[in-house]
C-alpha positions in Angstrom: 32.0 2.8 8.9 29.3 4.1 11.2 27.2 1.8 13.3 23.6 2.2 12.3 22.2 -0.2 15.0 21.7 2.7 17.4 19.9 4.9 14.9 16.1 5.0 15.5 14.0 3.4 12.7 11.6 6.0 11.4 8.3 4.7 10.1 6.4 7.1 7.9 2.6 7.2 8.6 -0.1 8.5 6.2 -3.5 9.9 7.2 -6.6 9.2 5.2 -6.2 12.5 3.3 -2.6 11.6 2.4 -3.6 8.1 1.2 -6.3 9.6 -1.0 -3.8 11.9 -2.6 -1.5 8.8 -3.3 -4.3 6.5 -4.4 -6.6 8.2 -6.9 -9.9 6.7 -5.7 -12.8 8.0 -3.8 -13.1 7.6 0.0 -15.9 5.1 -0.5 -13.9 3.0 -3.0 -10.9 3.0 -0.6 -13.2 1.7 2.2 -14.6 -0.9 -0.2 -11.1 -2.1 -1.1 -10.3 -2.4 2.6 -13.5 -4.3 3.3 -12.7 -6.7 0.4 -9.2 -7.3 1.7 -7.7 -5.7 -1.4 -6.1 -2.7 0.4 -4.2 -2.7 3.8 -6.3 -1.6 6.8 -5.1 1.3 8.9 -4.3 1.2 12.6 -5.3 3.6 15.3 -2.8 6.0 16.9 -5.6 7.4 19.1 -9.3 6.5 19.5 -10.1 9.0 16.7 -7.0 9.0 14.5 -6.1 6.1 12.2 -3.1 5.9 9.9 -1.4 3.6 7.4 2.3 2.6 7.4 4.2 3.7 4.3 5.6 0.2 3.9 2.1 -1.3 3.7 1.1 1.2 1.0 4.3 0.5 -1.0 3.8 -3.3 -0.7 0.2 -2.9 -2.0 1.4 -0.8 -4.9 4.1 -3.3 -5.8 1.6 -6.2 -5.7 -0.8 -4.2 -7.8 1.8 -3.5 -10.5 2.9 -7.2 -10.5 -0.7 -8.4 -10.8 -1.5 -6.1 -13.6 1.7 -7.1 -15.4 0.9 -10.8 -15.2 -2.7 -10.1 -16.3 -1.5 -8.2 -19.4 0.9 -11.0 -20.3 -1.9 -13.6 -19.9 -4.3 -11.6 -22.1 -1.6 -11.4 -24.8 -1.0 -15.1 -24.6 2.5 -14.8 -23.2 4.0 -16.5 -20.2 6.0 -14.2 -17.9 9.7 -14.9 -17.7 10.8 -16.5 -14.4 
């Protein structure tokens, strides 16, 4: 079995344009979501280039799906299974 501890961990980064392709909202809506704390904020690679980590985007999508699932169940008068 190979030892993966020496393998570099690759973190995929997304530019604003790539994020807007993944998240079907306008640029302004994305900025509003970030300002409201509802979407992860990017970090700067250089003074003029900011990016998002793929893991942050995936976590946000997972939380969004879970939130919507629970809201649908609540509207239907059901309690989600634990």
